[in-house]
N, CA, C, O and CB atoms as a CASP TS submission, in Angstrom:
PFRMAT TS
TARGET T0000
AUTHOR 0000-0000-0000
METHOD Language model
MODEL 1
PARENT N/A
ATOM      1  N   UNK     1       7.353  -2.733  11.167  1.00  0.00           N
ATOM      2  CA  UNK     1       7.568  -3.254   9.826  1.00  0.00           C
ATOM      3  C   UNK     1       7.027  -4.674   9.748  1.00  0.00           C
ATOM      4  O   UNK     1       7.197  -5.478  10.665  1.00  0.00           O
ATOM      5  CB  UNK     1       9.068  -3.216   9.449  1.00  0.00           C
ATOM      6  N   UNK     2       6.383  -4.953   8.649  1.00  0.00           N
ATOM      7  CA  UNK     2       5.862  -6.280   8.380  1.00  0.00           C
ATOM      8  C   UNK     2       6.466  -6.791   7.093  1.00  0.00           C
ATOM      9  O   UNK     2       6.888  -6.015   6.237  1.00  0.00           O
ATOM     10  CB  UNK     2       4.326  -6.272   8.300  1.00  0.00           C
ATOM     11  N   UNK     3       6.503  -8.103   6.965  1.00  0.00           N
ATOM     12  CA  UNK     3       7.010  -8.718   5.754  1.00  0.00           C
ATOM     13  C   UNK     3       5.841  -9.342   5.004  1.00  0.00           C
ATOM     14  O   UNK     3       5.051 -10.091   5.578  1.00  0.00           O
ATOM     15  CB  UNK     3       8.102  -9.776   6.075  1.00  0.00           C
ATOM     16  N   UNK     4       5.738  -9.024   3.704  1.00  0.00           N
ATOM     17  CA  UNK     4       4.662  -9.577   2.894  1.00  0.00           C
ATOM     18  C   UNK     4       4.929 -11.052   2.617  1.00  0.00           C
ATOM     19  O   UNK     4       6.082 -11.444   2.435  1.00  0.00           O
ATOM     20  CB  UNK     4       4.513  -8.793   1.573  1.00  0.00           C
ATOM     21  N   UNK     5       3.886 -11.872   2.582  1.00  0.00           N
ATOM     22  CA  UNK     5       4.080 -13.274   2.209  1.00  0.00           C
ATOM     23  C   UNK     5       4.516 -13.367   0.742  1.00  0.00           C
ATOM     24  O   UNK     5       4.223 -12.464  -0.041  1.00  0.00           O
ATOM     25  CB  UNK     5       2.775 -14.091   2.444  1.00  0.00           C
ATOM     26  N   UNK     6       5.205 -14.436   0.361  1.00  0.00           N
ATOM     27  CA  UNK     6       5.759 -14.538  -0.999  1.00  0.00           C
ATOM     28  C   UNK     6       4.749 -14.325  -2.123  1.00  0.00           C
ATOM     29  O   UNK     6       5.060 -13.631  -3.091  1.00  0.00           O
ATOM     30  CB  UNK     6       6.383 -15.875  -1.173  1.00  0.00           C
ATOM     31  N   UNK     7       3.546 -14.902  -2.024  1.00  0.00           N
ATOM     32  CA  UNK     7       2.574 -14.755  -3.115  1.00  0.00           C
ATOM     33  C   UNK     7       2.066 -13.319  -3.234  1.00  0.00           C
ATOM     34  O   UNK     7       1.846 -12.833  -4.343  1.00  0.00           O
ATOM     35  CB  UNK     7       1.393 -15.704  -2.900  1.00  0.00           C
ATOM     36  N   UNK     8       1.880 -12.640  -2.109  1.00  0.00           N
ATOM     37  CA  UNK     8       1.451 -11.242  -2.122  1.00  0.00           C
ATOM     38  C   UNK     8       2.572 -10.340  -2.652  1.00  0.00           C
ATOM     39  O   UNK     8       2.310  -9.403  -3.407  1.00  0.00           O
ATOM     40  CB  UNK     8       1.027 -10.794  -0.704  1.00  0.00           C
ATOM     41  N   UNK     9       3.800 -10.619  -2.263  1.00  0.00           N
ATOM     42  CA  UNK     9       4.937  -9.834  -2.743  1.00  0.00           C
ATOM     43  C   UNK     9       5.124 -10.003  -4.246  1.00  0.00           C
ATOM     44  O   UNK     9       5.434  -9.038  -4.944  1.00  0.00           O
ATOM     45  CB  UNK     9       6.215 -10.241  -2.006  1.00  0.00           C
ATOM     46  N   UNK    10       4.940 -11.220  -4.748  1.00  0.00           N
ATOM     47  CA  UNK    10       5.081 -11.470  -6.184  1.00  0.00           C
ATOM     48  C   UNK    10       4.035 -10.676  -6.965  1.00  0.00           C
ATOM     49  O   UNK    10       4.350 -10.071  -7.990  1.00  0.00           O
ATOM     50  CB  UNK    10       4.949 -12.980  -6.491  1.00  0.00           C
ATOM     51  N   UNK    11       2.787 -10.679  -6.481  1.00  0.00           N
ATOM     52  CA  UNK    11       1.728  -9.906  -7.137  1.00  0.00           C
ATOM     53  C   UNK    11       2.006  -8.412  -7.031  1.00  0.00           C
ATOM     54  O   UNK    11       1.694  -7.661  -7.955  1.00  0.00           O
ATOM     55  CB  UNK    11       0.355 -10.233  -6.520  1.00  0.00           C
ATOM     56  N   UNK    12       2.589  -7.969  -5.917  1.00  0.00           N
ATOM     57  CA  UNK    12       2.941  -6.558  -5.743  1.00  0.00           C
ATOM     58  C   UNK    12       3.992  -6.152  -6.782  1.00  0.00           C
ATOM     59  O   UNK    12       3.895  -5.074  -7.368  1.00  0.00           O
ATOM     60  CB  UNK    12       3.467  -6.296  -4.301  1.00  0.00           C
ATOM     61  N   UNK    13       4.979  -6.994  -7.010  1.00  0.00           N
ATOM     62  CA  UNK    13       6.021  -6.671  -7.985  1.00  0.00           C
ATOM     63  C   UNK    13       5.463  -6.566  -9.401  1.00  0.00           C
ATOM     64  O   UNK    13       5.948  -5.764 -10.199  1.00  0.00           O
ATOM     65  CB  UNK    13       7.120  -7.721  -7.943  1.00  0.00           C
ATOM     66  N   UNK    14       4.458  -7.360  -9.715  1.00  0.00           N
ATOM     67  CA  UNK    14       3.861  -7.330 -11.052  1.00  0.00           C
ATOM     68  C   UNK    14       3.085  -6.043 -11.299  1.00  0.00           C
ATOM     69  O   UNK    14       3.132  -5.494 -12.401  1.00  0.00           O
ATOM     70  CB  UNK    14       2.943  -8.528 -11.242  1.00  0.00           C
ATOM     71  N   UNK    15       2.365  -5.551 -10.277  1.00  0.00           N
ATOM     72  CA  UNK    15       1.572  -4.331 -10.440  1.00  0.00           C
ATOM     73  C   UNK    15       1.355  -3.665  -9.082  1.00  0.00           C
ATOM     74  O   UNK    15       0.341  -3.908  -8.427  1.00  0.00           O
ATOM     75  CB  UNK    15       0.210  -4.646 -11.114  1.00  0.00           C
ATOM     76  N   UNK    16       2.303  -2.828  -8.655  1.00  0.00           N
ATOM     77  CA  UNK    16       2.223  -2.210  -7.324  1.00  0.00           C
ATOM     78  C   UNK    16       0.969  -1.364  -7.089  1.00  0.00           C
ATOM     79  O   UNK    16       0.415  -1.387  -5.990  1.00  0.00           O
ATOM     80  CB  UNK    16       3.428  -1.355  -7.106  1.00  0.00           C
ATOM     81  N   UNK    17       0.521  -0.632  -8.081  1.00  0.00           N
ATOM     82  CA  UNK    17      -0.624   0.256  -7.880  1.00  0.00           C
ATOM     83  C   UNK    17      -1.907  -0.507  -7.602  1.00  0.00           C
ATOM     84  O   UNK    17      -2.726  -0.071  -6.792  1.00  0.00           O
ATOM     85  CB  UNK    17      -0.815   1.138  -9.090  1.00  0.00           C
ATOM     86  N   UNK    18      -2.088  -1.626  -8.257  1.00  0.00           N
ATOM     87  CA  UNK    18      -3.317  -2.381  -8.047  1.00  0.00           C
ATOM     88  C   UNK    18      -3.316  -3.126  -6.713  1.00  0.00           C
ATOM     89  O   UNK    18      -4.368  -3.576  -6.259  1.00  0.00           O
ATOM     90  CB  UNK    18      -3.521  -3.363  -9.183  1.00  0.00           C
ATOM     91  N   UNK    19      -2.168  -3.260  -6.089  1.00  0.00           N
ATOM     92  CA  UNK    19      -2.049  -4.002  -4.833  1.00  0.00           C
ATOM     93  C   UNK    19      -2.131  -3.103  -3.601  1.00  0.00           C
ATOM     94  O   UNK    19      -2.017  -3.597  -2.480  1.00  0.00           O
ATOM     95  CB  UNK    19      -0.747  -4.764  -4.812  1.00  0.00           C
ATOM     96  N   UNK    20      -2.322  -1.815  -3.779  1.00  0.00           N
ATOM     97  CA  UNK    20      -2.305  -0.878  -2.653  1.00  0.00           C
ATOM     98  C   UNK    20      -3.283  -1.271  -1.546  1.00  0.00           C
ATOM     99  O   UNK    20      -2.899  -1.335  -0.379  1.00  0.00           O
ATOM    100  CB  UNK    20      -2.630   0.519  -3.142  1.00  0.00           C
ATOM    101  N   UNK    21      -4.526  -1.531  -1.897  1.00  0.00           N
ATOM    102  CA  UNK    21      -5.530  -1.863  -0.880  1.00  0.00           C
ATOM    103  C   UNK    21      -5.200  -3.161  -0.152  1.00  0.00           C
ATOM    104  O   UNK    21      -5.382  -3.257   1.062  1.00  0.00           O
ATOM    105  CB  UNK    21      -6.907  -1.971  -1.519  1.00  0.00           C
ATOM    106  N   UNK    22      -4.718  -4.154  -0.885  1.00  0.00           N
ATOM    107  CA  UNK    22      -4.386  -5.433  -0.257  1.00  0.00           C
ATOM    108  C   UNK    22      -3.201  -5.307   0.697  1.00  0.00           C
ATOM    109  O   UNK    22      -3.205  -5.902   1.774  1.00  0.00           O
ATOM    110  CB  UNK    22      -4.081  -6.477  -1.324  1.00  0.00           C
ATOM    111  N   UNK    23      -2.180  -4.528   0.303  1.00  0.00           N
ATOM    112  CA  UNK    23      -1.018  -4.322   1.172  1.00  0.00           C
ATOM    113  C   UNK    23      -1.443  -3.566   2.431  1.00  0.00           C
ATOM    114  O   UNK    23      -1.041  -3.921   3.538  1.00  0.00           O
ATOM    115  CB  UNK    23       0.104  -3.545   0.423  1.00  0.00           C
ATOM    116  N   UNK    24      -2.255  -2.528   2.258  1.00  0.00           N
ATOM    117  CA  UNK    24      -2.736  -1.768   3.415  1.00  0.00           C
ATOM    118  C   UNK    24      -3.548  -2.648   4.363  1.00  0.00           C
ATOM    119  O   UNK    24      -3.393  -2.560   5.581  1.00  0.00           O
ATOM    120  CB  UNK    24      -3.582  -0.579   2.954  1.00  0.00           C
ATOM    121  N   UNK    25      -4.407  -3.489   3.808  1.00  0.00           N
ATOM    122  CA  UNK    25      -5.233  -4.367   4.631  1.00  0.00           C
ATOM    123  C   UNK    25      -4.371  -5.394   5.366  1.00  0.00           C
ATOM    124  O   UNK    25      -4.564  -5.620   6.560  1.00  0.00           O
ATOM    125  CB  UNK    25      -6.286  -5.077   3.765  1.00  0.00           C
ATOM    126  N   UNK    26      -3.429  -6.011   4.667  1.00  0.00           N
ATOM    127  CA  UNK    26      -2.572  -7.036   5.275  1.00  0.00           C
ATOM    128  C   UNK    26      -1.724  -6.451   6.404  1.00  0.00           C
ATOM    129  O   UNK    26      -1.563  -7.074   7.454  1.00  0.00           O
ATOM    130  CB  UNK    26      -1.661  -7.671   4.211  1.00  0.00           C
ATOM    131  N   UNK    27      -1.182  -5.245   6.181  1.00  0.00           N
ATOM    132  CA  UNK    27      -0.277  -4.636   7.157  1.00  0.00           C
ATOM    133  C   UNK    27      -0.989  -3.745   8.167  1.00  0.00           C
ATOM    134  O   UNK    27      -0.364  -3.276   9.118  1.00  0.00           O
ATOM    135  CB  UNK    27       0.769  -3.834   6.443  1.00  0.00           C
ATOM    136  N   UNK    28      -2.268  -3.507   7.980  1.00  0.00           N
ATOM    137  CA  UNK    28      -3.009  -2.648   8.896  1.00  0.00           C
ATOM    138  C   UNK    28      -2.616  -1.191   8.794  1.00  0.00           C
ATOM    139  O   UNK    28      -2.576  -0.484   9.801  1.00  0.00           O
ATOM    140  CB  UNK    28      -2.815  -3.114  10.297  1.00  0.00           C
ATOM    141  N   UNK    29      -2.325  -0.733   7.582  1.00  0.00           N
ATOM    142  CA  UNK    29      -1.911   0.651   7.362  1.00  0.00           C
ATOM    143  C   UNK    29      -3.123   1.540   7.113  1.00  0.00           C
ATOM    144  O   UNK    29      -4.044   1.156   6.393  1.00  0.00           O
ATOM    145  CB  UNK    29      -0.934   0.742   6.181  1.00  0.00           C
ATOM    146  N   UNK    30      -3.118   2.720   7.706  1.00  0.00           N
ATOM    147  CA  UNK    30      -4.194   3.685   7.486  1.00  0.00           C
ATOM    148  C   UNK    30      -4.117   4.224   6.061  1.00  0.00           C
ATOM    149  O   UNK    30      -3.054   4.248   5.441  1.00  0.00           O
ATOM    150  CB  UNK    30      -4.114   4.845   8.513  1.00  0.00           C
ATOM    151  N   UNK    31      -5.266   4.652   5.565  1.00  0.00           N
ATOM    152  CA  UNK    31      -5.341   5.136   4.187  1.00  0.00           C
ATOM    153  C   UNK    31      -4.620   6.466   3.985  1.00  0.00           C
ATOM    154  O   UNK    31      -4.215   6.781   2.866  1.00  0.00           O
ATOM    155  CB  UNK    31      -6.785   5.280   3.776  1.00  0.00           C
ATOM    156  N   UNK    32      -4.453   7.250   5.050  1.00  0.00           N
ATOM    157  CA  UNK    32      -3.836   8.566   4.907  1.00  0.00           C
ATOM    158  C   UNK    32      -2.325   8.551   5.129  1.00  0.00           C
ATOM    159  O   UNK    32      -1.716   9.613   5.255  1.00  0.00           O
ATOM    160  CB  UNK    32      -4.470   9.527   5.870  1.00  0.00           C
ATOM    161  N   UNK    33      -1.712   7.376   5.178  1.00  0.00           N
ATOM    162  CA  UNK    33      -0.264   7.258   5.415  1.00  0.00           C
ATOM    163  C   UNK    33       0.436   6.677   4.183  1.00  0.00           C
ATOM    164  O   UNK    33      -0.122   5.847   3.465  1.00  0.00           O
ATOM    165  CB  UNK    33       0.015   6.369   6.657  1.00  0.00           C
ATOM    166  N   UNK    34       1.661   7.130   3.959  1.00  0.00           N
ATOM    167  CA  UNK    34       2.496   6.562   2.912  1.00  0.00           C
ATOM    168  C   UNK    34       3.242   5.353   3.463  1.00  0.00           C
ATOM    169  O   UNK    34       3.481   5.258   4.667  1.00  0.00           O
ATOM    170  CB  UNK    34       3.486   7.617   2.361  1.00  0.00           C
ATOM    171  N   UNK    35       3.606   4.438   2.585  1.00  0.00           N
ATOM    172  CA  UNK    35       4.422   3.289   2.981  1.00  0.00           C
ATOM    173  C   UNK    35       5.402   2.949   1.874  1.00  0.00           C
ATOM    174  O   UNK    35       5.241   3.371   0.729  1.00  0.00           O
ATOM    175  CB  UNK    35       3.535   2.067   3.308  1.00  0.00           C
ATOM    176  N   UNK    36       6.411   2.188   2.230  1.00  0.00           N
ATOM    177  CA  UNK    36       7.435   1.765   1.285  1.00  0.00           C
ATOM    178  C   UNK    36       7.583   0.250   1.367  1.00  0.00           C
ATOM    179  O   UNK    36       7.625  -0.316   2.459  1.00  0.00           O
ATOM    180  CB  UNK    36       8.790   2.474   1.570  1.00  0.00           C
ATOM    181  N   UNK    37       7.663  -0.402   0.214  1.00  0.00           N
ATOM    182  CA  UNK    37       7.930  -1.842   0.170  1.00  0.00           C
ATOM    183  C   UNK    37       9.332  -2.017  -0.387  1.00  0.00           C
ATOM    184  O   UNK    37       9.618  -1.595  -1.508  1.00  0.00           O
ATOM    185  CB  UNK    37       6.861  -2.616  -0.702  1.00  0.00           C
ATOM    186  N   UNK    38      10.207  -2.639   0.395  1.00  0.00           N
ATOM    187  CA  UNK    38      11.585  -2.871  -0.041  1.00  0.00           C
ATOM    188  C   UNK    38      11.626  -4.015  -1.042  1.00  0.00           C
ATOM    189  O   UNK    38      10.982  -5.045  -0.844  1.00  0.00           O
ATOM    190  CB  UNK    38      12.502  -3.177   1.167  1.00  0.00           C
ATOM    191  N   UNK    39      12.384  -3.832  -2.114  1.00  0.00           N
ATOM    192  CA  UNK    39      12.517  -4.904  -3.097  1.00  0.00           C
ATOM    193  C   UNK    39      13.962  -5.368  -3.241  1.00  0.00           C
ATOM    194  O   UNK    39      14.233  -6.378  -3.891  1.00  0.00           O
ATOM    195  CB  UNK    39      11.988  -4.446  -4.445  1.00  0.00           C
ATOM    196  N   UNK    40      14.882  -4.635  -2.640  1.00  0.00           N
ATOM    197  CA  UNK    40      16.285  -4.979  -2.716  1.00  0.00           C
ATOM    198  C   UNK    40      16.993  -4.368  -1.534  1.00  0.00           C
ATOM    199  O   UNK    40      16.595  -3.272  -1.141  1.00  0.00           O
ATOM    200  CB  UNK    40      16.910  -4.507  -4.039  1.00  0.00           C
ATOM    201  N   UNK    41      17.970  -4.942  -0.944  1.00  0.00           N
ATOM    202  CA  UNK    41      18.619  -6.245  -1.167  1.00  0.00           C
ATOM    203  C   UNK    41      17.774  -7.403  -0.638  1.00  0.00           C
ATOM    204  O   UNK    41      16.764  -7.194   0.034  1.00  0.00           O
ATOM    205  CB  UNK    41      19.996  -6.269  -0.499  1.00  0.00           C
ATOM    206  N   UNK    42      18.191  -8.594  -0.945  1.00  0.00           N
ATOM    207  CA  UNK    42      17.449  -9.812  -0.613  1.00  0.00           C
ATOM    208  C   UNK    42      17.064  -9.903   0.863  1.00  0.00           C
ATOM    209  O   UNK    42      15.989 -10.410   1.184  1.00  0.00           O
ATOM    210  CB  UNK    42      18.265 -11.018  -0.988  1.00  0.00           C
ATOM    211  N   UNK    43      17.917  -9.425   1.760  1.00  0.00           N
ATOM    212  CA  UNK    43      17.666  -9.561   3.203  1.00  0.00           C
ATOM    213  C   UNK    43      16.422  -8.811   3.657  1.00  0.00           C
ATOM    214  O   UNK    43      15.764  -9.220   4.614  1.00  0.00           O
ATOM    215  CB  UNK    43      18.861  -9.063   3.984  1.00  0.00           C
ATOM    216  N   UNK    44      16.097  -7.721   2.979  1.00  0.00           N
ATOM    217  CA  UNK    44      14.955  -6.902   3.390  1.00  0.00           C
ATOM    218  C   UNK    44      13.842  -6.869   2.347  1.00  0.00           C
ATOM    219  O   UNK    44      12.891  -6.099   2.483  1.00  0.00           O
ATOM    220  CB  UNK    44      15.415  -5.493   3.678  1.00  0.00           C
ATOM    221  N   UNK    45      13.948  -7.688   1.316  1.00  0.00           N
ATOM    222  CA  UNK    45      12.919  -7.714   0.276  1.00  0.00           C
ATOM    223  C   UNK    45      11.581  -8.090   0.886  1.00  0.00           C
ATOM    224  O   UNK    45      11.507  -8.982   1.731  1.00  0.00           O
ATOM    225  CB  UNK    45      13.294  -8.703  -0.852  1.00  0.00           C
ATOM    226  N   UNK    46      10.551  -7.429   0.472  1.00  0.00           N
ATOM    227  CA  UNK    46       9.145  -7.599   0.881  1.00  0.00           C
ATOM    228  C   UNK    46       8.827  -7.005   2.255  1.00  0.00           C
ATOM    229  O   UNK    46       7.749  -7.257   2.795  1.00  0.00           O
ATOM    230  CB  UNK    46       8.796  -9.067   0.888  1.00  0.00           C
ATOM    231  N   UNK    47       9.742  -6.224   2.829  1.00  0.00           N
ATOM    232  CA  UNK    47       9.469  -5.554   4.102  1.00  0.00           C
ATOM    233  C   UNK    47       8.685  -4.270   3.831  1.00  0.00           C
ATOM    234  O   UNK    47       9.036  -3.499   2.938  1.00  0.00           O
ATOM    235  CB  UNK    47      10.797  -5.243   4.870  1.00  0.00           C
ATOM    236  N   UNK    48       7.639  -4.048   4.595  1.00  0.00           N
ATOM    237  CA  UNK    48       6.790  -2.859   4.446  1.00  0.00           C
ATOM    238  C   UNK    48       7.067  -1.930   5.619  1.00  0.00           C
ATOM    239  O   UNK    48       6.989  -2.330   6.781  1.00  0.00           O
ATOM    240  CB  UNK    48       5.264  -3.244   4.379  1.00  0.00           C
ATOM    241  N   UNK    49       7.393  -0.675   5.292  1.00  0.00           N
ATOM    242  CA  UNK    49       7.689   0.314   6.325  1.00  0.00           C
ATOM    243  C   UNK    49       6.761   1.505   6.138  1.00  0.00           C
ATOM    244  O   UNK    49       6.661   2.056   5.041  1.00  0.00           O
ATOM    245  CB  UNK    49       9.183   0.759   6.271  1.00  0.00           C
ATOM    246  N   UNK    50       6.084   1.900   7.210  1.00  0.00           N
ATOM    247  CA  UNK    50       5.203   3.060   7.163  1.00  0.00           C
ATOM    248  C   UNK    50       6.039   4.323   7.317  1.00  0.00           C
ATOM    249  O   UNK    50       6.875   4.418   8.215  1.00  0.00           O
ATOM    250  CB  UNK    50       4.111   2.979   8.266  1.00  0.00           C
ATOM    251  N   UNK    51       5.807   5.298   6.430  1.00  0.00           N
ATOM    252  CA  UNK    51       6.537   6.560   6.492  1.00  0.00           C
ATOM    253  C   UNK    51       5.837   7.526   7.436  1.00  0.00           C
ATOM    254  O   UNK    51       4.662   7.347   7.758  1.00  0.00           O
ATOM    255  CB  UNK    51       6.671   7.181   5.090  1.00  0.00           C
ATOM    256  N   UNK    52       6.556   8.546   7.876  1.00  0.00           N
ATOM    257  CA  UNK    52       6.001   9.531   8.804  1.00  0.00           C
ATOM    258  C   UNK    52       5.128  10.576   8.113  1.00  0.00           C
ATOM    259  O   UNK    52       4.417  11.326   8.781  1.00  0.00           O
ATOM    260  CB  UNK    52       7.118  10.221   9.542  1.00  0.00           C
ATOM    261  N   UNK    53       5.176  10.630   6.799  1.00  0.00           N
ATOM    262  CA  UNK    53       4.411  11.644   6.074  1.00  0.00           C
ATOM    263  C   UNK    53       2.943  11.237   5.970  1.00  0.00           C
ATOM    264  O   UNK    53       2.611  10.054   5.890  1.00  0.00           O
ATOM    265  CB  UNK    53       5.003  11.866   4.668  1.00  0.00           C
ATOM    266  N   UNK    54       2.079  12.243   5.975  1.00  0.00           N
ATOM    267  CA  UNK    54       0.645  12.033   5.863  1.00  0.00           C
ATOM    268  C   UNK    54       0.203  12.549   4.507  1.00  0.00           C
ATOM    269  O   UNK    54       0.630  13.619   4.071  1.00  0.00           O
ATOM    270  CB  UNK    54      -0.130  12.739   7.019  1.00  0.00           C
ATOM    271  N   UNK    55      -0.648  11.792   3.847  1.00  0.00           N
ATOM    272  CA  UNK    55      -1.151  12.229   2.545  1.00  0.00           C
ATOM    273  C   UNK    55      -2.612  12.615   2.668  1.00  0.00           C
ATOM    274  O   UNK    55      -3.311  12.155   3.571  1.00  0.00           O
ATOM    275  CB  UNK    55      -0.971  11.124   1.480  1.00  0.00           C
ATOM    276  N   UNK    56      -3.069  13.454   1.763  1.00  0.00           N
ATOM    277  CA  UNK    56      -4.452  13.892   1.761  1.00  0.00           C
ATOM    278  C   UNK    56      -5.281  12.860   1.018  1.00  0.00           C
ATOM    279  O   UNK    56      -4.975  12.514  -0.123  1.00  0.00           O
ATOM    280  CB  UNK    56      -4.600  15.297   1.118  1.00  0.00           C
ATOM    281  N   UNK    57      -6.312  12.377   1.654  1.00  0.00           N
ATOM    282  CA  UNK    57      -7.209  11.417   1.026  1.00  0.00           C
ATOM    283  C   UNK    57      -8.455  12.165   0.608  1.00  0.00           C
ATOM    284  O   UNK    57      -9.178  12.710   1.441  1.00  0.00           O
ATOM    285  CB  UNK    57      -7.552  10.230   1.983  1.00  0.00           C
ATOM    286  N   UNK    58      -8.698  12.186  -0.691  1.00  0.00           N
ATOM    287  CA  UNK    58      -9.845  12.924  -1.206  1.00  0.00           C
ATOM    288  C   UNK    58     -11.053  12.001  -1.300  1.00  0.00           C
ATOM    289  O   UNK    58     -10.947  10.849  -1.722  1.00  0.00           O
ATOM    290  CB  UNK    58      -9.526  13.542  -2.584  1.00  0.00           C
ATOM    291  N   UNK    59     -12.194  12.531  -0.901  1.00  0.00           N
ATOM    292  CA  UNK    59     -13.433  11.772  -1.017  1.00  0.00           C
ATOM    293  C   UNK    59     -14.052  12.047  -2.377  1.00  0.00           C
ATOM    294  O   UNK    59     -13.807  13.086  -2.991  1.00  0.00           O
ATOM    295  CB  UNK    59     -14.421  12.132   0.124  1.00  0.00           C
ATOM    296  N   UNK    60     -14.855  11.102  -2.835  1.00  0.00           N
ATOM    297  CA  UNK    60     -15.500  11.258  -4.125  1.00  0.00           C
ATOM    298  C   UNK    60     -16.498  12.410  -4.055  1.00  0.00           C
ATOM    299  O   UNK    60     -17.299  12.505  -3.124  1.00  0.00           O
ATOM    300  CB  UNK    60     -16.200   9.947  -4.554  1.00  0.00           C
ATOM    301  N   UNK    61     -16.433  13.271  -5.046  1.00  0.00           N
ATOM    302  CA  UNK    61     -17.337  14.402  -5.114  1.00  0.00           C
ATOM    303  C   UNK    61     -18.686  13.932  -5.655  1.00  0.00           C
ATOM    304  O   UNK    61     -18.760  13.286  -6.701  1.00  0.00           O
ATOM    305  CB  UNK    61     -16.746  15.531  -5.997  1.00  0.00           C
ATOM    306  N   UNK    62     -19.727  14.259  -4.939  1.00  0.00           N
ATOM    307  CA  UNK    62     -21.076  13.833  -5.355  1.00  0.00           C
ATOM    308  C   UNK    62     -21.776  15.016  -5.980  1.00  0.00           C
ATOM    309  O   UNK    62     -21.900  16.078  -5.370  1.00  0.00           O
ATOM    310  CB  UNK    62     -21.906  13.273  -4.152  1.00  0.00           C
ATOM    311  N   UNK    63     -22.226  14.823  -7.187  1.00  0.00           N
ATOM    312  CA  UNK    63     -22.978  15.883  -7.864  1.00  0.00           C
ATOM    313  C   UNK    63     -24.436  15.463  -7.965  1.00  0.00           C
ATOM    314  O   UNK    63     -24.771  14.302  -7.729  1.00  0.00           O
ATOM    315  CB  UNK    63     -22.389  16.182  -9.279  1.00  0.00           C
ATOM    316  N   UNK    64     -25.283  16.389  -8.308  1.00  0.00           N
ATOM    317  CA  UNK    64     -26.708  16.091  -8.413  1.00  0.00           C
ATOM    318  C   UNK    64     -26.972  15.051  -9.489  1.00  0.00           C
ATOM    319  O   UNK    64     -27.914  14.267  -9.367  1.00  0.00           O
ATOM    320  CB  UNK    64     -27.497  17.361  -8.709  1.00  0.00           C
ATOM    321  N   UNK    65     -26.167  15.027 -10.534  1.00  0.00           N
ATOM    322  CA  UNK    65     -26.372  14.068 -11.613  1.00  0.00           C
ATOM    323  C   UNK    65     -26.054  12.635 -11.172  1.00  0.00           C
ATOM    324  O   UNK    65     -26.532  11.683 -11.789  1.00  0.00           O
ATOM    325  CB  UNK    65     -25.513  14.445 -12.814  1.00  0.00           C
ATOM    326  N   UNK    66     -25.256  12.471 -10.113  1.00  0.00           N
ATOM    327  CA  UNK    66     -24.913  11.147  -9.613  1.00  0.00           C
ATOM    328  C   UNK    66     -26.007  10.563  -8.737  1.00  0.00           C
ATOM    329  O   UNK    66     -26.015   9.357  -8.485  1.00  0.00           O
ATOM    330  CB  UNK    66     -23.620  11.205  -8.843  1.00  0.00           C
ATOM    331  N   UNK    67     -26.908  11.373  -8.278  1.00  0.00           N
ATOM    332  CA  UNK    67     -27.920  10.897  -7.312  1.00  0.00           C
ATOM    333  C   UNK    67     -29.126  10.287  -7.969  1.00  0.00           C
ATOM    334  O   UNK    67     -30.049   9.849  -7.282  1.00  0.00           O
ATOM    335  CB  UNK    67     -28.367  12.024  -6.433  1.00  0.00           C
TER
END
């Protein structure tokens, strides 16, 4: 488990979806893993915990029109 720095945690609270890549990069999390960021109670706020579940990462589909 890692703890996010205050400025990163504040930005995460404002828009969690847009912060996904930054949180993964800061904590060294693989793209195919789920994680949880604690926001309450105060003692564990901003702690990042990697879950045991694996998610499917889809690659962008390339069509002939894209080339």
